[in-house]
C-alpha positions, 0 to 999 in steps of 0.5 A: 523173732526169726530166732533159728538157733536153740539149745534143747535140754533133752531130745524131745521128739515133739519139738524135733519133729516140729523143727524137722517139718518146717520150711525154716532150717533150725540149728539145734544144740541137743542135750542128753538126759542126765540119767543116760550118762552112765549108760552112754559111757558103759555101752557104745551101742547105746550111744550109737542108738541114741545118735540114730534115734535123736539126730539121724532121724531128723535130716532137716535139722542142723545139729551143731552140738551134742551136750552130754549132761547139764552140770553133772560135774561134780556129782556121783556120775562125774566119772562117766561124763568123759567116756560118754562124750568119747562114745558119742563122738565115735557114734557121730563119726560112724553114723556118717553125720557131718563132722561139724557136730561137736560133743561137749558137756555143761559145767557151772562156775562151781566146778572151779572149786573142785576139779576139771573133768572131762580133760581139756585134752579131749576137747582141745584135740578135735576143737570142741568147746566147753559149755559153761553156765554163767549167772551174774544174778546168782553171784550178785544175789549171794553177795550184794554187799561186795558186788555192784548191781550195775557191774552184774547188769552190764550197766557200767562204763567204768572199770570195776576190776583191774586184773593185771592188764585186763580190765572188767566192766561187767561181771559176766566177762570176769566169770567167763575169763576165770574159766578160760584161765582154768582150762588153759592151766589144764592144757586147753589153751585152744578150748573155746568156752561157749556160754550155755545158759545165762539170764536174769529172773523177772520175778520171784520174791527177790528185790532185784528179780524184776522185769526192768532188771531182766530186760536190762541184763539181756539187752545190755548183754547182747549189745556188749557181746556184739562189740567184742569178746572177753578181755582175755580173748577179745578177738573171739566172739562170745557164743552165748545161749540165753536162758530161757525162751519161756518161763517155766510155770511147772517149777516151784514158786521163786526166781527159778521159774521166771527166767523166760523172755515169754510166758507159757501163753506166748505173751512177752515178759519183756522185749528183746532187741534180737541180733541177726543171729540169736540162740535161746535155751528151750525146755524144762530141766 
């Protein structure tokens, strides 16, 4: 497939050793374990050790992001996320690593209903993005009487939602732009939104969780993303990670285990028309 860009949910040493030992150069967004966030916030030396162990040790891997936690806002560790990010950023600077490594965290769409930590100011000053998980599938599945399926699947040519002078033909862009508006209101006008997860299940006891719909969603999304950014930021390429490379057969039965493009035995679930540069999540949550 020639996919060379991945997001890892955690610093898996087997995968990192593989990426480091190949001839090809891989670009990796690497996540911390959620259980480490409090310690990363409270102990700068732990952050330094984390960077040394999980990044410095692998000089042939090109790391582009350190992702502090996955959807930890709002949870009981929310208050530690910002300081953990600050400590990780300091550790990167002190380690002599390229300053192109950016520190961020992942939020879900539900964060719009509560608050916006970490502060937009931290991300805006050094030009760091905010990672956002975007799932039109779950939005549609929770309200099928109000949301058109073709709107969720990037499969309509007509304008479904008119918001002022902005026109939306797909739910994905509408969801992303809602977060962009929220971040701007918090002083983050220049904060880039990077989609850290998106996908569609190919099975799992739901009427629209089919191979046909999953294939349609991913391939239509790729075609759309290659044309322009969102209606609010049309000039900005929408950096997006597809969830996921593999079906997660150790998860419980249902849609959650069926977001993969490949099965665990490497058989293709459905074919993806990959663009020249592609990103995929890999690993279990």
